[in-house]
CHARMM internal coordinates of N, CA and C (Angstrom, degrees):
IC EDIT
DIST 1 N 1 CA 1.5112
DIST 1 CA 1 C 1.5021
ANGL 1 N 1 CA 1 C 105.35
DIST 1 C 2 N 1.2197
ANGL 1 CA 1 C 2 N 115.82
DIHE 1 N 1 CA 1 C 2 N 136.55
DIST 2 N 2 CA 1.5199
ANGL 1 C 2 N 2 CA 119.25
DIHE 1 CA 1 C 2 N 2 CA -177.70
DIST 2 CA 2 C 1.5738
ANGL 2 N 2 CA 2 C 110.80
DIHE 1 C 2 N 2 CA 2 C -91.88
DIST 2 C 3 N 1.2249
ANGL 2 CA 2 C 3 N 118.91
DIHE 2 N 2 CA 2 C 3 N 169.94
DIST 3 N 3 CA 1.5299
ANGL 2 C 3 N 3 CA 121.05
DIHE 2 CA 2 C 3 N 3 CA -175.18
DIST 3 CA 3 C 1.4766
ANGL 3 N 3 CA 3 C 106.70
DIHE 2 C 3 N 3 CA 3 C -70.67
DIST 3 C 4 N 1.3635
ANGL 3 CA 3 C 4 N 119.15
DIHE 3 N 3 CA 3 C 4 N -33.82
DIST 4 N 4 CA 1.5526
ANGL 3 C 4 N 4 CA 118.54
DIHE 3 CA 3 C 4 N 4 CA -179.81
DIST 4 CA 4 C 1.4304
ANGL 4 N 4 CA 4 C 111.92
DIHE 3 C 4 N 4 CA 4 C -64.72
DIST 4 C 5 N 1.4062
ANGL 4 CA 4 C 5 N 115.44
DIHE 4 N 4 CA 4 C 5 N -38.89
DIST 5 N 5 CA 1.4607
ANGL 4 C 5 N 5 CA 116.08
DIHE 4 CA 4 C 5 N 5 CA 178.61
DIST 5 CA 5 C 1.5236
ANGL 5 N 5 CA 5 C 113.73
DIHE 4 C 5 N 5 CA 5 C -74.78
DIST 5 C 6 N 1.2852
ANGL 5 CA 5 C 6 N 120.75
DIHE 5 N 5 CA 5 C 6 N -28.88
DIST 6 N 6 CA 1.4938
ANGL 5 C 6 N 6 CA 122.63
DIHE 5 CA 5 C 6 N 6 CA 168.09
DIST 6 CA 6 C 1.4879
ANGL 6 N 6 CA 6 C 114.23
DIHE 5 C 6 N 6 CA 6 C -60.92
DIST 6 C 7 N 1.3790
ANGL 6 CA 6 C 7 N 113.82
DIHE 6 N 6 CA 6 C 7 N -41.37
DIST 7 N 7 CA 1.4483
ANGL 6 C 7 N 7 CA 117.82
DIHE 6 CA 6 C 7 N 7 CA -176.19
DIST 7 CA 7 C 1.6124
ANGL 7 N 7 CA 7 C 108.27
DIHE 6 C 7 N 7 CA 7 C -74.24
DIST 7 C 8 N 1.3328
ANGL 7 CA 7 C 8 N 115.65
DIHE 7 N 7 CA 7 C 8 N -27.97
DIST 8 N 8 CA 1.4137
ANGL 7 C 8 N 8 CA 117.98
DIHE 7 CA 7 C 8 N 8 CA 173.33
DIST 8 CA 8 C 1.5054
ANGL 8 N 8 CA 8 C 115.13
DIHE 7 C 8 N 8 CA 8 C -69.21
DIST 8 C 9 N 1.3261
ANGL 8 CA 8 C 9 N 114.96
DIHE 8 N 8 CA 8 C 9 N -34.57
DIST 9 N 9 CA 1.4454
ANGL 8 C 9 N 9 CA 122.63
DIHE 8 CA 8 C 9 N 9 CA -176.53
DIST 9 CA 9 C 1.6504
ANGL 9 N 9 CA 9 C 105.13
DIHE 8 C 9 N 9 CA 9 C -73.19
DIST 9 C 10 N 1.2723
ANGL 9 CA 9 C 10 N 111.10
DIHE 9 N 9 CA 9 C 10 N -37.66
DIST 10 N 10 CA 1.5846
ANGL 9 C 10 N 10 CA 113.55
DIHE 9 CA 9 C 10 N 10 CA 178.53
DIST 10 CA 10 C 1.5252
ANGL 10 N 10 CA 10 C 109.10
DIHE 9 C 10 N 10 CA 10 C -66.58
DIST 10 C 11 N 1.4236
ANGL 10 CA 10 C 11 N 118.33
DIHE 10 N 10 CA 10 C 11 N -37.25
DIST 11 N 11 CA 1.3776
ANGL 10 C 11 N 11 CA 113.89
DIHE 10 CA 10 C 11 N 11 CA -176.93
DIST 11 CA 11 C 1.5245
ANGL 11 N 11 CA 11 C 110.20
DIHE 10 C 11 N 11 CA 11 C -75.48
DIST 11 C 12 N 1.2666
ANGL 11 CA 11 C 12 N 121.34
DIHE 11 N 11 CA 11 C 12 N -30.06
DIST 12 N 12 CA 1.4414
ANGL 11 C 12 N 12 CA 122.73
DIHE 11 CA 11 C 12 N 12 CA 175.25
DIST 12 CA 12 C 1.5605
ANGL 12 N 12 CA 12 C 108.40
DIHE 11 C 12 N 12 CA 12 C -59.81
DIST 12 C 13 N 1.3651
ANGL 12 CA 12 C 13 N 115.21
DIHE 12 N 12 CA 12 C 13 N -55.70
DIST 13 N 13 CA 1.4674
ANGL 12 C 13 N 13 CA 120.93
DIHE 12 CA 12 C 13 N 13 CA 176.46
DIST 13 CA 13 C 1.5719
ANGL 13 N 13 CA 13 C 114.12
DIHE 12 C 13 N 13 CA 13 C -48.55
DIST 13 C 14 N 1.3073
ANGL 13 CA 13 C 14 N 115.93
DIHE 13 N 13 CA 13 C 14 N -47.72
DIST 14 N 14 CA 1.5095
ANGL 13 C 14 N 14 CA 128.48
DIHE 13 CA 13 C 14 N 14 CA -178.35
DIST 14 CA 14 C 1.5314
ANGL 14 N 14 CA 14 C 104.31
DIHE 13 C 14 N 14 CA 14 C -60.48
DIST 14 C 15 N 1.3776
ANGL 14 CA 14 C 15 N 120.15
DIHE 14 N 14 CA 14 C 15 N -51.86
DIST 15 N 15 CA 1.4850
ANGL 14 C 15 N 15 CA 120.28
DIHE 14 CA 14 C 15 N 15 CA -171.90
DIST 15 CA 15 C 1.5740
ANGL 15 N 15 CA 15 C 106.06
DIHE 14 C 15 N 15 CA 15 C -68.90
DIST 15 C 16 N 1.3399
ANGL 15 CA 15 C 16 N 123.32
DIHE 15 N 15 CA 15 C 16 N -39.28
DIST 16 N 16 CA 1.4880
ANGL 15 C 16 N 16 CA 122.23
DIHE 15 CA 15 C 16 N 16 CA 176.95
DIST 16 CA 16 C 1.5322
ANGL 16 N 16 CA 16 C 106.78
DIHE 15 C 16 N 16 CA 16 C -61.48
DIST 16 C 17 N 1.3130
ANGL 16 CA 16 C 17 N 120.86
DIHE 16 N 16 CA 16 C 17 N -45.06
DIST 17 N 17 CA 1.4945
ANGL 16 C 17 N 17 CA 124.25
DIHE 16 CA 16 C 17 N 17 CA -178.89
DIST 17 CA 17 C 1.5074
ANGL 17 N 17 CA 17 C 111.50
DIHE 16 C 17 N 17 CA 17 C -61.48
DIST 17 C 18 N 1.3636
ANGL 17 CA 17 C 18 N 117.72
DIHE 17 N 17 CA 17 C 18 N -38.02
DIST 18 N 18 CA 1.4517
ANGL 17 C 18 N 18 CA 122.14
DIHE 17 CA 17 C 18 N 18 CA 179.37
DIST 18 CA 18 C 1.5557
ANGL 18 N 18 CA 18 C 110.50
DIHE 17 C 18 N 18 CA 18 C -72.44
DIST 18 C 19 N 1.2890
ANGL 18 CA 18 C 19 N 117.97
DIHE 18 N 18 CA 18 C 19 N -32.10
DIST 19 N 19 CA 1.5151
ANGL 18 C 19 N 19 CA 113.74
DIHE 18 CA 18 C 19 N 19 CA 176.22
DIST 19 CA 19 C 1.4954
ANGL 19 N 19 CA 19 C 110.14
DIHE 18 C 19 N 19 CA 19 C -79.09
DIST 19 C 20 N 1.3516
ANGL 19 CA 19 C 20 N 115.50
DIHE 19 N 19 CA 19 C 20 N -29.22
DIST 20 N 20 CA 1.4988
ANGL 19 C 20 N 20 CA 115.63
DIHE 19 CA 19 C 20 N 20 CA 179.29
DIST 20 CA 20 C 1.4336
ANGL 20 N 20 CA 20 C 112.71
DIHE 19 C 20 N 20 CA 20 C -72.64
DIST 20 C 21 N 1.2728
ANGL 20 CA 20 C 21 N 123.57
DIHE 20 N 20 CA 20 C 21 N -39.94
DIST 21 N 21 CA 1.4207
ANGL 20 C 21 N 21 CA 127.26
DIHE 20 CA 20 C 21 N 21 CA -178.11
DIST 21 CA 21 C 1.5357
ANGL 21 N 21 CA 21 C 113.41
DIHE 20 C 21 N 21 CA 21 C -82.45
DIST 21 C 22 N 1.3917
ANGL 21 CA 21 C 22 N 117.16
DIHE 21 N 21 CA 21 C 22 N -37.56
DIST 22 N 22 CA 1.3240
ANGL 21 C 22 N 22 CA 121.90
DIHE 21 CA 21 C 22 N 22 CA -177.59
DIST 22 CA 22 C 1.5840
ANGL 22 N 22 CA 22 C 116.47
DIHE 21 C 22 N 22 CA 22 C 79.25
DIST 22 C 23 N 1.2485
ANGL 22 CA 22 C 23 N 117.21
DIHE 22 N 22 CA 22 C 23 N -17.43
DIST 23 N 23 CA 1.4283
ANGL 22 C 23 N 23 CA 123.36
DIHE 22 CA 22 C 23 N 23 CA -177.95
DIST 23 CA 23 C 1.5841
ANGL 23 N 23 CA 23 C 108.60
DIHE 22 C 23 N 23 CA 23 C 152.97
DIST 23 C 24 N 1.4391
ANGL 23 CA 23 C 24 N 111.01
DIHE 23 N 23 CA 23 C 24 N -172.35
DIST 24 N 24 CA 1.3223
ANGL 23 C 24 N 24 CA 118.14
DIHE 23 CA 23 C 24 N 24 CA 178.54
DIST 24 CA 24 C 1.5773
ANGL 24 N 24 CA 24 C 107.04
DIHE 23 C 24 N 24 CA 24 C -146.63
DIST 24 C 25 N 1.3274
ANGL 24 CA 24 C 25 N 112.92
DIHE 24 N 24 CA 24 C 25 N 162.03
DIST 25 N 25 CA 1.4721
ANGL 24 C 25 N 25 CA 117.12
DIHE 24 CA 24 C 25 N 25 CA 175.81
DIST 25 CA 25 C 1.4926
ANGL 25 N 25 CA 25 C 111.57
DIHE 24 C 25 N 25 CA 25 C -129.86
DIST 25 C 26 N 1.3335
ANGL 25 CA 25 C 26 N 118.94
DIHE 25 N 25 CA 25 C 26 N 152.33
DIST 26 N 26 CA 1.4348
ANGL 25 C 26 N 26 CA 120.17
DIHE 25 CA 25 C 26 N 26 CA 176.35
DIST 26 CA 26 C 1.6092
ANGL 26 N 26 CA 26 C 108.87
DIHE 25 C 26 N 26 CA 26 C -145.90
DIST 26 C 27 N 1.2745
ANGL 26 CA 26 C 27 N 115.08
DIHE 26 N 26 CA 26 C 27 N 166.08
DIST 27 N 27 CA 1.4689
ANGL 26 C 27 N 27 CA 120.92
DIHE 26 CA 26 C 27 N 27 CA -176.37
DIST 27 CA 27 C 1.3896
ANGL 27 N 27 CA 27 C 108.87
DIHE 26 C 27 N 27 CA 27 C -106.26
DIST 27 C 28 N 1.3459
ANGL 27 CA 27 C 28 N 117.25
DIHE 27 N 27 CA 27 C 28 N 125.53
DIST 28 N 28 CA 1.4955
ANGL 27 C 28 N 28 CA 122.61
DIHE 27 CA 27 C 28 N 28 CA 178.72
DIST 28 CA 28 C 1.5458
ANGL 28 N 28 CA 28 C 107.10
DIHE 27 C 28 N 28 CA 28 C -108.92
DIST 28 C 29 N 1.2428
ANGL 28 CA 28 C 29 N 115.95
DIHE 28 N 28 CA 28 C 29 N 132.87
DIST 29 N 29 CA 1.5055
ANGL 28 C 29 N 29 CA 120.55
DIHE 28 CA 28 C 29 N 29 CA 177.43
DIST 29 CA 29 C 1.4835
ANGL 29 N 29 CA 29 C 108.91
DIHE 28 C 29 N 29 CA 29 C -104.58
DIST 29 C 30 N 1.3065
ANGL 29 CA 29 C 30 N 119.33
DIHE 29 N 29 CA 29 C 30 N 126.28
DIST 30 N 30 CA 1.4595
ANGL 29 C 30 N 30 CA 125.21
DIHE 29 CA 29 C 30 N 30 CA 178.24
DIST 30 CA 30 C 1.5076
ANGL 30 N 30 CA 30 C 106.50
DIHE 29 C 30 N 30 CA 30 C -117.91
DIST 30 C 31 N 1.3061
ANGL 30 CA 30 C 31 N 115.76
DIHE 30 N 30 CA 30 C 31 N 138.36
DIST 31 N 31 CA 1.4328
ANGL 30 C 31 N 31 CA 125.05
DIHE 30 CA 30 C 31 N 31 CA 176.73
DIST 31 CA 31 C 1.6378
ANGL 31 N 31 CA 31 C 107.91
DIHE 30 C 31 N 31 CA 31 C -90.40
DIST 31 C 32 N 1.1921
ANGL 31 CA 31 C 32 N 114.22
DIHE 31 N 31 CA 31 C 32 N 114.30
DIST 32 N 32 CA 1.4731
ANGL 31 C 32 N 32 CA 120.84
DIHE 31 CA 31 C 32 N 32 CA -175.77
DIST 32 CA 32 C 1.5331
ANGL 32 N 32 CA 32 C 114.53
DIHE 31 C 32 N 32 CA 32 C -84.44
DIST 32 C 33 N 1.2776
ANGL 32 CA 32 C 33 N 110.63
DIHE 32 N 32 CA 32 C 33 N -54.84
DIST 33 N 33 CA 1.4434
ANGL 32 C 33 N 33 CA 117.86
DIHE 32 CA 32 C 33 N 33 CA 177.69
DIST 33 CA 33 C 1.5439
ANGL 33 N 33 CA 33 C 113.62
DIHE 32 C 33 N 33 CA 33 C -144.41
DIST 33 C 34 N 1.3451
ANGL 33 CA 33 C 34 N 115.25
DIHE 33 N 33 CA 33 C 34 N 153.86
DIST 34 N 34 CA 1.4408
ANGL 33 C 34 N 34 CA 123.22
DIHE 33 CA 33 C 34 N 34 CA 179.02
DIST 34 CA 34 C 1.4570
ANGL 34 N 34 CA 34 C 105.10
DIHE 33 C 34 N 34 CA 34 C -135.85
DIST 34 C 35 N 1.3378
ANGL 34 CA 34 C 35 N 123.16
DIHE 34 N 34 CA 34 C 35 N 110.81
DIST 35 N 35 CA 1.4563
ANGL 34 C 35 N 35 CA 126.68
DIHE 34 CA 34 C 35 N 35 CA 178.41
DIST 35 CA 35 C 1.4787
ANGL 35 N 35 CA 35 C 109.60
DIHE 34 C 35 N 35 CA 35 C -124.89
DIST 35 C 36 N 1.2550
ANGL 35 CA 35 C 36 N 115.81
DIHE 35 N 35 CA 35 C 36 N 99.86
DIST 36 N 36 CA 1.3884
ANGL 35 C 36 N 36 CA 119.86
DIHE 35 CA 35 C 36 N 36 CA -174.26
DIST 36 CA 36 C 1.5811
ANGL 36 N 36 CA 36 C 116.04
DIHE 35 C 36 N 36 CA 36 C 59.92
DIST 36 C 37 N 1.2564
ANGL 36 CA 36 C 37 N 121.16
DIHE 36 N 36 CA 36 C 37 N -122.78
DIST 37 N 37 CA 1.3888
ANGL 36 C 37 N 37 CA 122.32
DIHE 36 CA 36 C 37 N 37 CA 179.95
DIST 37 CA 37 C 1.5493
ANGL 37 N 37 CA 37 C 115.01
DIHE 36 C 37 N 37 CA 37 C -84.79
DIST 37 C 38 N 1.3595
ANGL 37 CA 37 C 38 N 111.15
DIHE 37 N 37 CA 37 C 38 N -12.63
DIST 38 N 38 CA 1.4077
ANGL 37 C 38 N 38 CA 120.33
DIHE 37 CA 37 C 38 N 38 CA -179.23
DIST 38 CA 38 C 1.6297
ANGL 38 N 38 CA 38 C 113.77
DIHE 37 C 38 N 38 CA 38 C -89.77
DIST 38 C 39 N 1.3192
ANGL 38 CA 38 C 39 N 118.39
DIHE 38 N 38 CA 38 C 39 N 122.57
DIST 39 N 39 CA 1.4058
ANGL 38 C 39 N 39 CA 123.03
DIHE 38 CA 38 C 39 N 39 CA -176.06
DIST 39 CA 39 C 1.5214
ANGL 39 N 39 CA 39 C 106.50
DIHE 38 C 39 N 39 CA 39 C -123.45
DIST 39 C 40 N 1.4051
ANGL 39 CA 39 C 40 N 111.31
DIHE 39 N 39 CA 39 C 40 N 124.50
DIST 40 N 40 CA 1.4788
ANGL 39 C 40 N 40 CA 114.57
DIHE 39 CA 39 C 40 N 40 CA 178.05
DIST 40 CA 40 C 1.6876
ANGL 40 N 40 CA 40 C 102.39
DIHE 39 C 40 N 40 CA 40 C -103.45
DIST 40 C 41 N 1.3080
ANGL 40 CA 40 C 41 N 108.12
DIHE 40 N 40 CA 40 C 41 N 143.12
DIST 41 N 41 CA 1.4757
ANGL 40 C 41 N 41 CA 115.41
DIHE 40 CA 40 C 41 N 41 CA 176.94
DIST 41 CA 41 C 1.5256
ANGL 41 N 41 CA 41 C 107.08
DIHE 40 C 41 N 41 CA 41 C -144.99
DIST 41 C 42 N 1.3543
ANGL 41 CA 41 C 42 N 107.17
DIHE 41 N 41 CA 41 C 42 N 154.62
DIST 42 N 42 CA 1.5545
ANGL 41 C 42 N 42 CA 114.18
DIHE 41 CA 41 C 42 N 42 CA -178.94
DIST 42 CA 42 C 1.5705
ANGL 42 N 42 CA 42 C 104.27
DIHE 41 C 42 N 42 CA 42 C -127.34
DIST 42 C 43 N 1.3522
ANGL 42 CA 42 C 43 N 110.93
DIHE 42 N 42 CA 42 C 43 N 133.45
DIST 43 N 43 CA 1.4126
ANGL 42 C 43 N 43 CA 116.15
DIHE 42 CA 42 C 43 N 43 CA 169.57
DIST 43 CA 43 C 1.5598
ANGL 43 N 43 CA 43 C 116.29
DIHE 42 C 43 N 43 CA 43 C -99.97
DIST 43 C 44 N 1.2363
ANGL 43 CA 43 C 44 N 114.08
DIHE 43 N 43 CA 43 C 44 N 119.26
DIST 44 N 44 CA 1.5757
ANGL 43 C 44 N 44 CA 116.56
DIHE 43 CA 43 C 44 N 44 CA -172.06
DIST 44 CA 44 C 1.5451
ANGL 44 N 44 CA 44 C 103.80
DIHE 43 C 44 N 44 CA 44 C -118.82
DIST 44 C 45 N 1.3776
ANGL 44 CA 44 C 45 N 109.02
DIHE 44 N 44 CA 44 C 45 N 137.41
DIST 45 N 45 CA 1.4336
ANGL 44 C 45 N 45 CA 119.46
DIHE 44 CA 44 C 45 N 45 CA -178.13
DIST 45 CA 45 C 1.6325
ANGL 45 N 45 CA 45 C 108.66
DIHE 44 C 45 N 45 CA 45 C -89.56
DIST 45 C 46 N 1.2284
ANGL 45 CA 45 C 46 N 116.24
DIHE 45 N 45 CA 45 C 46 N 129.04
DIST 46 N 46 CA 1.5476
ANGL 45 C 46 N 46 CA 120.01
DIHE 45 CA 45 C 46 N 46 CA 179.59
DIST 46 CA 46 C 1.4213
ANGL 46 N 46 CA 46 C 108.94
DIHE 45 C 46 N 46 CA 46 C -108.95
DIST 46 C 47 N 1.2647
ANGL 46 CA 46 C 47 N 126.09
DIHE 46 N 46 CA 46 C 47 N 133.84
DIST 47 N 47 CA 1.4221
ANGL 46 C 47 N 47 CA 128.11
DIHE 46 CA 46 C 47 N 47 CA 163.94
DIST 47 CA 47 C 1.4755
ANGL 47 N 47 CA 47 C 116.20
DIHE 46 C 47 N 47 CA 47 C -108.47
DIST 47 C 48 N 1.3746
ANGL 47 CA 47 C 48 N 110.51
DIHE 47 N 47 CA 47 C 48 N 136.96
DIST 48 N 48 CA 1.4714
ANGL 47 C 48 N 48 CA 116.18
DIHE 47 CA 47 C 48 N 48 CA 178.20
DIST 48 CA 48 C 1.6075
ANGL 48 N 48 CA 48 C 104.86
DIHE 47 C 48 N 48 CA 48 C -117.67
DIST 48 C 49 N 1.2305
ANGL 48 CA 48 C 49 N 115.73
DIHE 48 N 48 CA 48 C 49 N 118.32
DIST 49 N 49 CA 1.4506
ANGL 48 C 49 N 49 CA 117.78
DIHE 48 CA 48 C 49 N 49 CA 179.79
DIST 49 CA 49 C 1.6414
ANGL 49 N 49 CA 49 C 110.90
DIHE 48 C 49 N 49 CA 49 C -107.84
DIST 49 C 50 N 1.2752
ANGL 49 CA 49 C 50 N 114.50
DIHE 49 N 49 CA 49 C 50 N 141.30
DIST 50 N 50 CA 1.5276
ANGL 49 C 50 N 50 CA 122.68
DIHE 49 CA 49 C 50 N 50 CA -179.43
DIST 50 CA 50 C 1.5467
ANGL 50 N 50 CA 50 C 103.50
DIHE 49 C 50 N 50 CA 50 C -90.37
DIST 50 C 51 N 1.2256
ANGL 50 CA 50 C 51 N 117.65
DIHE 50 N 50 CA 50 C 51 N 123.50
DIST 51 N 51 CA 1.5011
ANGL 50 C 51 N 51 CA 118.26
DIHE 50 CA 50 C 51 N 51 CA 170.71
DIST 51 CA 51 C 1.3889
ANGL 51 N 51 CA 51 C 114.09
DIHE 50 C 51 N 51 CA 51 C -66.78
DIST 51 C 52 N 1.3087
ANGL 51 CA 51 C 52 N 121.35
DIHE 51 N 51 CA 51 C 52 N 140.89
DIST 52 N 52 CA 1.5316
ANGL 51 C 52 N 52 CA 125.99
DIHE 51 CA 51 C 52 N 52 CA -172.99
DIST 52 CA 52 C 1.5862
ANGL 52 N 52 CA 52 C 107.74
DIHE 51 C 52 N 52 CA 52 C -67.17
DIST 52 C 53 N 1.3198
ANGL 52 CA 52 C 53 N 114.84
DIHE 52 N 52 CA 52 C 53 N -39.52
DIST 53 N 53 CA 1.4387
ANGL 52 C 53 N 53 CA 114.85
DIHE 52 CA 52 C 53 N 53 CA 179.03
DIST 53 CA 53 C 1.4989
ANGL 53 N 53 CA 53 C 115.35
DIHE 52 C 53 N 53 CA 53 C -62.05
DIST 53 C 54 N 1.3919
ANGL 53 CA 53 C 54 N 118.31
DIHE 53 N 53 CA 53 C 54 N -29.23
DIST 54 N 54 CA 1.4419
ANGL 53 C 54 N 54 CA 120.79
DIHE 53 CA 53 C 54 N 54 CA 178.23
DIST 54 CA 54 C 1.4120
ANGL 54 N 54 CA 54 C 111.22
DIHE 53 C 54 N 54 CA 54 C -79.28
DIST 54 C 55 N 1.3445
ANGL 54 CA 54 C 55 N 120.25
DIHE 54 N 54 CA 54 C 55 N -29.30
DIST 55 N 55 CA 1.4940
ANGL 54 C 55 N 55 CA 122.45
DIHE 54 CA 54 C 55 N 55 CA 175.70
DIST 55 CA 55 C 1.4848
ANGL 55 N 55 CA 55 C 110.52
DIHE 54 C 55 N 55 CA 55 C -71.45
DIST 55 C 56 N 1.3997
ANGL 55 CA 55 C 56 N 120.47
DIHE 55 N 55 CA 55 C 56 N -40.22
DIST 56 N 56 CA 1.3907
ANGL 55 C 56 N 56 CA 123.15
DIHE 55 CA 55 C 56 N 56 CA 177.42
DIST 56 CA 56 C 1.5877
ANGL 56 N 56 CA 56 C 110.16
DIHE 55 C 56 N 56 CA 56 C -67.72
DIST 56 C 57 N 1.3334
ANGL 56 CA 56 C 57 N 118.41
DIHE 56 N 56 CA 56 C 57 N -33.14
DIST 57 N 57 CA 1.3516
ANGL 56 C 57 N 57 CA 118.05
DIHE 56 CA 56 C 57 N 57 CA 179.44
DIST 57 CA 57 C 1.5535
ANGL 57 N 57 CA 57 C 113.08
DIHE 56 C 57 N 57 CA 57 C -72.46
DIST 57 C 58 N 1.3072
ANGL 57 CA 57 C 58 N 112.65
DIHE 57 N 57 CA 57 C 58 N -33.39
DIST 58 N 58 CA 1.5135
ANGL 57 C 58 N 58 CA 117.57
DIHE 57 CA 57 C 58 N 58 CA 175.01
DIST 58 CA 58 C 1.5522
ANGL 58 N 58 CA 58 C 112.35
DIHE 57 C 58 N 58 CA 58 C -64.12
DIST 58 C 59 N 1.3302
ANGL 58 CA 58 C 59 N 111.73
DIHE 58 N 58 CA 58 C 59 N -33.93
DIST 59 N 59 CA 1.4814
ANGL 58 C 59 N 59 CA 114.59
DIHE 58 CA 58 C 59 N 59 CA -179.11
DIST 59 CA 59 C 1.5864
ANGL 59 N 59 CA 59 C 108.94
DIHE 58 C 59 N 59 CA 59 C -75.07
DIST 59 C 60 N 1.1960
ANGL 59 CA 59 C 60 N 118.39
DIHE 59 N 59 CA 59 C 60 N -37.34
DIST 60 N 60 CA 1.4665
ANGL 59 C 60 N 60 CA 124.89
DIHE 59 CA 59 C 60 N 60 CA 172.20
DIST 60 CA 60 C 1.4078
ANGL 60 N 60 CA 60 C 115.74
DIHE 59 C 60 N 60 CA 60 C -58.51
DIST 60 C 61 N 1.3420
ANGL 60 CA 60 C 61 N 117.16
DIHE 60 N 60 CA 60 C 61 N -52.30
DIST 61 N 61 CA 1.4211
ANGL 60 C 61 N 61 CA 121.49
DIHE 60 CA 60 C 61 N 61 CA 178.59
DIST 61 CA 61 C 1.6204
ANGL 61 N 61 CA 61 C 111.37
DIHE 60 C 61 N 61 CA 61 C -66.23
DIST 61 C 62 N 1.2828
ANGL 61 CA 61 C 62 N 112.78
DIHE 61 N 61 CA 61 C 62 N -36.49
DIST 62 N 62 CA 1.4655
ANGL 61 C 62 N 62 CA 112.79
DIHE 61 CA 61 C 62 N 62 CA 174.84
DIST 62 CA 62 C 1.5503
ANGL 62 N 62 CA 62 C 113.48
DIHE 61 C 62 N 62 CA 62 C -67.75
DIST 62 C 63 N 1.2489
ANGL 62 CA 62 C 63 N 115.50
DIHE 62 N 62 CA 62 C 63 N -36.51
DIST 63 N 63 CA 1.5510
ANGL 62 C 63 N 63 CA 122.43
DIHE 62 CA 62 C 63 N 63 CA 174.27
DIST 63 CA 63 C 1.5487
ANGL 63 N 63 CA 63 C 110.39
DIHE 62 C 63 N 63 CA 63 C -57.84
DIST 63 C 64 N 1.3560
ANGL 63 CA 63 C 64 N 108.75
DIHE 63 N 63 CA 63 C 64 N -47.09
DIST 64 N 64 CA 1.5167
ANGL 63 C 64 N 64 CA 114.93
DIHE 63 CA 63 C 64 N 64 CA -177.90
DIST 64 CA 64 C 1.4878
ANGL 64 N 64 CA 64 C 113.08
DIHE 63 C 64 N 64 CA 64 C -67.81
DIST 64 C 65 N 1.2751
ANGL 64 CA 64 C 65 N 120.58
DIHE 64 N 64 CA 64 C 65 N -33.05
DIST 65 N 65 CA 1.4782
ANGL 64 C 65 N 65 CA 125.21
DIHE 64 CA 64 C 65 N 65 CA 177.03
DIST 65 CA 65 C 1.5946
ANGL 65 N 65 CA 65 C 106.75
DIHE 64 C 65 N 65 CA 65 C -73.10
DIST 65 C 66 N 1.4189
ANGL 65 CA 65 C 66 N 114.35
DIHE 65 N 65 CA 65 C 66 N -41.14
DIST 66 N 66 CA 1.4522
ANGL 65 C 66 N 66 CA 111.83
DIHE 65 CA 65 C 66 N 66 CA 178.66
DIST 66 CA 66 C 1.6165
ANGL 66 N 66 CA 66 C 114.94
DIHE 65 C 66 N 66 CA 66 C -65.83
DIST 66 C 67 N 1.2967
ANGL 66 CA 66 C 67 N 114.03
DIHE 66 N 66 CA 66 C 67 N -39.87
DIST 67 N 67 CA 1.4624
ANGL 66 C 67 N 67 CA 117.20
DIHE 66 CA 66 C 67 N 67 CA 175.74
DIST 67 CA 67 C 1.5025
ANGL 67 N 67 CA 67 C 117.22
DIHE 66 C 67 N 67 CA 67 C -72.84
DIST 67 C 68 N 1.3279
ANGL 67 CA 67 C 68 N 120.93
DIHE 67 N 67 CA 67 C 68 N -41.96
DIST 68 N 68 CA 1.4035
ANGL 67 C 68 N 68 CA 124.80
DIHE 67 CA 67 C 68 N 68 CA -172.88
DIST 68 CA 68 C 1.5699
ANGL 68 N 68 CA 68 C 113.45
DIHE 67 C 68 N 68 CA 68 C -105.23
DIST 68 C 69 N 1.3329
ANGL 68 CA 68 C 69 N 114.25
DIHE 68 N 68 CA 68 C 69 N 1.52
DIST 69 N 69 CA 1.4566
ANGL 68 C 69 N 69 CA 117.02
DIHE 68 CA 68 C 69 N 69 CA -173.05
DIST 69 CA 69 C 1.4891
ANGL 69 N 69 CA 69 C 116.00
DIHE 68 C 69 N 69 CA 69 C -76.42
DIST 69 C 70 N 1.4122
ANGL 69 CA 69 C 70 N 115.38
DIHE 69 N 69 CA 69 C 70 N -25.81
DIST 70 N 70 CA 1.4763
ANGL 69 C 70 N 70 CA 119.70
DIHE 69 CA 69 C 70 N 70 CA -178.28
DIST 70 CA 70 C 1.4349
ANGL 70 N 70 CA 70 C 112.92
DIHE 69 C 70 N 70 CA 70 C -94.86
DIST 70 C 71 N 1.2700
ANGL 70 CA 70 C 71 N 119.98
DIHE 70 N 70 CA 70 C 71 N -0.06
DIST 71 N 71 CA 1.5173
ANGL 70 C 71 N 71 CA 118.03
DIHE 70 CA 70 C 71 N 71 CA -178.54
DIST 71 CA 71 C 1.5053
ANGL 71 N 71 CA 71 C 114.56
DIHE 70 C 71 N 71 CA 71 C -84.93
DIST 71 C 72 N 1.1918
ANGL 71 CA 71 C 72 N 115.26
DIHE 71 N 71 CA 71 C 72 N 136.61
DIST 72 N 72 CA 1.4581
ANGL 71 C 72 N 72 CA 123.66
DIHE 71 CA 71 C 72 N 72 CA 176.08
DIST 72 CA 72 C 1.5609
ANGL 72 N 72 CA 72 C 110.36
DIHE 71 C 72 N 72 CA 72 C -97.33
DIST 72 C 73 N 1.2973
ANGL 72 CA 72 C 73 N 119.57
DIHE 72 N 72 CA 72 C 73 N 121.74
DIST 73 N 73 CA 1.4684
ANGL 72 C 73 N 73 CA 117.91
DIHE 72 CA 72 C 73 N 73 CA -172.86
DIST 73 CA 73 C 1.4667
ANGL 73 N 73 CA 73 C 114.72
DIHE 72 C 73 N 73 CA 73 C -88.58
END
COOR INIT
IC SEED 1 N 1 CA 1 C
IC BUILD
């Protein structure tokens, strides 16, 4: 299996995972104010969404690499 086909397979798996999960979220802590020994901070939840069109495009490109990657012209 060539490197191109391996990359294609990874792209297909990543595209399917992106469609399945839809995105991910994480908590970001920001320091708002520090006055002497008192420190105020805010925890903010951030969402990162994967566009469906990008996930499908990733699967298509991965499929193309998997199919055409091993051919010598």
